[in-house]
C-alpha positions as CSV (number, residue, x, y, z in Angstrom):
1,X,-37.7,61.5,-8.4
2,X,-40.8,60.8,-6.2
3,X,-39.3,58.3,-4.1
4,X,-36.7,60.5,-2.7
5,X,-39.1,63.1,-1.5
6,X,-39.5,64.1,2.3
7,X,-43.3,63.2,1.8
8,X,-42.6,59.5,0.8
9,X,-39.8,58.9,3.4
10,X,-40.7,60.2,6.8
11,X,-43.6,60.6,9.3
12,X,-42.8,64.3,10.4
13,X,-44.7,63.8,13.5
14,X,-41.9,61.8,14.9
15,X,-39.4,64.8,14.9
16,X,-38.9,68.3,16.5
17,X,-37.7,69.2,12.9
18,X,-41.3,68.8,11.6
19,X,-41.9,72.4,10.5
20,X,-38.5,72.9,9.3
21,X,-38.8,69.8,7.1
22,X,-42.1,70.9,5.7
23,X,-40.3,73.7,3.9
24,X,-38.2,71.3,1.7
25,X,-38.9,68.9,-1.2
26,X,-36.0,66.6,-0.6
27,X,-34.5,65.9,2.6
28,X,-30.9,66.7,1.6
29,X,-32.0,70.3,1.0
30,X,-32.3,70.7,4.8
31,X,-28.7,69.9,5.7
32,X,-27.3,73.2,5.6
33,X,-29.7,74.7,8.1
34,X,-29.6,72.0,11.0
35,X,-27.3,74.2,13.1
36,X,-29.4,77.3,13.0
37,X,-32.7,75.0,13.5
38,X,-31.2,73.6,16.7
39,X,-30.3,77.1,18.1
40,X,-33.9,78.4,17.3
41,X,-35.4,75.3,18.9
42,X,-33.5,74.9,22.1
43,X,-34.7,77.8,24.0
44,X,-38.3,76.9,23.3
45,X,-38.0,73.5,24.9
46,X,-39.8,72.9,28.1
47,X,-37.5,73.6,31.0
48,X,-39.4,70.9,33.0
49,X,-38.2,68.3,30.5
50,X,-35.1,69.7,29.1
51,X,-31.9,71.2,30.7
52,X,-29.2,73.3,28.9
53,X,-26.2,71.7,30.1
54,X,-23.9,74.2,28.5
55,X,-24.4,76.9,25.8
56,X,-26.3,75.4,23.0
57,X,-26.6,71.9,24.4
58,X,-30.1,70.8,25.4
59,X,-30.5,67.3,27.1
60,X,-33.6,65.9,28.2
61,X,-33.8,65.3,31.8
62,X,-35.0,61.7,31.3
63,X,-32.2,61.1,28.9
64,X,-29.4,58.7,30.0
65,X,-25.9,60.0,29.2
66,X,-23.2,57.6,30.2
67,X,-20.4,59.5,32.3
68,X,-17.7,58.3,29.9
69,X,-19.3,59.8,26.7
70,X,-16.5,61.3,24.5
71,X,-18.1,64.6,23.9
72,X,-21.3,66.2,23.3
73,X,-20.6,69.5,21.3
74,X,-22.9,72.5,20.5
75,X,-25.4,72.9,19.0
76,X,-27.3,69.8,20.0
77,X,-30.6,68.2,21.3
78,X,-30.8,65.2,22.8
79,X,-34.6,63.9,23.2
80,X,-36.2,62.1,26.0
81,X,-35.4,58.8,27.2
82,X,-32.6,58.7,24.8
83,X,-29.3,57.0,25.8
84,X,-25.9,58.1,24.9
85,X,-23.4,55.4,25.6
86,X,-19.7,55.4,26.4
87,X,-17.3,56.7,24.0
88,X,-20.0,58.5,21.8
89,X,-18.7,61.5,20.1
90,X,-21.4,64.1,19.0
91,X,-19.5,66.8,17.2
92,X,-22.3,69.3,17.0
93,X,-25.3,70.3,14.6
94,X,-27.1,67.2,15.8
95,X,-30.7,66.9,16.6
96,X,-31.6,63.5,18.2
97,X,-35.0,62.5,18.9
98,X,-36.8,60.7,21.8
99,X,-36.0,57.0,22.8
100,X,-33.1,56.7,20.6
101,X,-29.7,55.0,21.1
102,X,-26.4,56.7,20.3
103,X,-23.9,53.9,20.8
104,X,-20.4,53.2,22.0
105,X,-17.8,54.9,19.9
106,X,-20.6,56.1,17.4
107,X,-20.0,59.7,16.0
108,X,-22.7,62.2,14.8
109,X,-22.2,65.4,12.8
110,X,-24.9,67.6,11.2
111,X,-27.8,64.9,11.7
112,X,-31.4,64.7,12.4
113,X,-32.4,61.5,14.2
114,X,-35.9,61.0,14.3
115,X,-37.7,59.3,17.2
116,X,-36.6,55.8,18.0
117,X,-33.4,55.8,15.9
118,X,-30.7,53.2,16.9
119,X,-27.2,53.8,15.8
120,X,-25.7,51.6,18.8
121,X,-22.3,50.1,17.8
122,X,-19.4,51.9,16.1
123,X,-21.5,54.0,13.6
124,X,-20.4,57.3,11.8
125,X,-23.5,59.2,10.8
126,X,-22.6,62.5,9.1
127,X,-24.7,65.1,6.9
128,X,-27.6,62.7,7.1
129,X,-31.1,62.3,8.2
130,X,-32.4,59.0,9.5
131,X,-36.2,58.5,9.9
132,X,-38.5,57.0,12.7
133,X,-37.1,53.6,14.0
134,X,-34.3,53.5,11.5
135,X,-31.6,51.1,12.7
136,X,-28.0,51.0,11.6
137,X,-26.1,47.8,12.3
138,X,-22.8,47.5,14.2
139,X,-20.0,49.0,11.9
140,X,-22.3,50.5,9.4
141,X,-21.4,54.1,8.4
142,X,-22.5,56.9,6.1
143,X,-19.7,58.1,3.8
144,X,-20.3,61.7,3.4
145,X,-17.6,63.1,1.0
146,X,-17.0,61.5,-2.6
147,X,-13.3,60.4,-3.0
148,X,-13.0,62.7,-5.9
149,X,-14.3,65.6,-3.7
150,X,-16.9,66.6,-6.3
151,X,-20.2,67.7,-5.4
152,X,-22.8,64.8,-4.7
153,X,-25.2,63.8,-7.2
154,X,-28.3,61.7,-6.4
155,X,-28.9,59.0,-9.1
156,X,-32.0,56.9,-9.6
157,X,-31.8,55.2,-13.0
158,X,-31.3,57.6,-15.7
159,X,-32.5,60.4,-13.3
160,X,-29.9,62.8,-11.9
161,X,-30.4,65.6,-9.1
162,X,-27.4,67.9,-8.7
163,X,-27.4,68.7,-4.9
164,X,-24.8,71.3,-4.9
165,X,-23.6,69.7,-1.7
166,X,-19.9,68.4,-0.9
167,X,-20.8,66.7,2.1
168,X,-24.0,64.5,1.8
169,X,-24.2,61.1,3.6
170,X,-27.5,59.0,3.5
171,X,-31.2,59.8,3.8
172,X,-32.8,56.8,5.6
173,X,-36.6,56.4,5.5
174,X,-38.8,55.3,8.6
175,X,-38.0,51.7,9.5
176,X,-34.9,51.1,7.6
177,X,-32.6,48.5,8.7
178,X,-29.0,48.7,7.7
179,X,-27.0,45.4,8.1
180,X,-23.5,45.3,10.1
181,X,-20.5,46.8,8.4
182,X,-22.3,48.4,5.3
183,X,-21.2,51.6,3.8
184,X,-23.8,54.1,2.6
185,X,-22.0,56.1,0.0
186,X,-22.7,59.8,-0.5
187,X,-25.9,60.7,-1.8
188,X,-27.7,57.5,-0.7
189,X,-31.5,57.6,-0.3
190,X,-33.2,54.4,1.2
191,X,-37.0,54.1,1.2
192,X,-39.3,53.0,4.0
193,X,-39.2,49.7,5.3
194,X,-36.2,48.7,3.4
195,X,-33.4,46.3,4.5
196,X,-29.7,46.4,3.4
197,X,-27.9,43.2,3.7
198,X,-24.7,43.2,5.8
199,X,-21.5,44.2,4.4
200,X,-23.2,46.0,1.5
201,X,-22.0,49.1,-0.3
202,X,-24.9,51.1,-1.4
203,X,-25.6,54.0,-3.6
204,X,-28.4,56.0,-5.5
205,X,-32.0,55.7,-4.5
206,X,-33.3,52.3,-3.2
207,X,-36.9,51.7,-3.3
208,X,-39.3,51.4,-0.4
209,X,-40.4,47.9,1.0
210,X,-37.5,46.3,-0.6
211,X,-34.3,44.1,0.4
212,X,-31.0,45.2,-0.9
213,X,-28.9,42.1,-1.5
214,X,-26.4,44.1,-3.8
215,X,-26.6,46.8,-6.1
216,X,-27.5,44.6,-8.8
217,X,-30.1,42.7,-6.8
218,X,-32.7,44.6,-5.2
219,X,-36.0,42.6,-4.4
220,X,-39.4,43.7,-3.1
221,X,-40.2,42.4,0.4
222,X,-43.0,39.8,0.6
């Protein structure tokens, strides 16, 4: 399943998780270790650029954290020039890159956000990895647990990969655009430079350089 491999989804130079992610073939393999990754990176951050606001929470001095943010729980890293807006709830195990936007009432849990990611309005992002300049429109979410509570399987046509994970949201490649009020179902992988139409329900592996209009109508970008 080549299209779902880390090497085909992400520019690893755009995240502090570069060396960590190099150790895996598929991005969901990295989900279990995000907490430990943050706790290992945090103490190595330049104290001229980052401050440990409380135990296990490192926030760049250039980041803009609104005073009415809901909560930022450990472990967490917030990158340089990133904005965390009112009502945001960062539940922990969140590695947020540089120049990101974590918006009003957005919730993050067990995620890696590459640099320049925007989740700006009423988003839920859990057990997911979002690539460089990925953007989630207002109200779009990652659904990270199947309704039957079975383990998540990644599917591409007749190909299937058993992940062994009960919680697995979405893997978005670099420059992915997700339309407003879309649901990315458990085990979704979206290739680089792909656009998802608003109000979509998405599952499986979506090719790079595509426009997702519906599950049965995915066209190449011109």
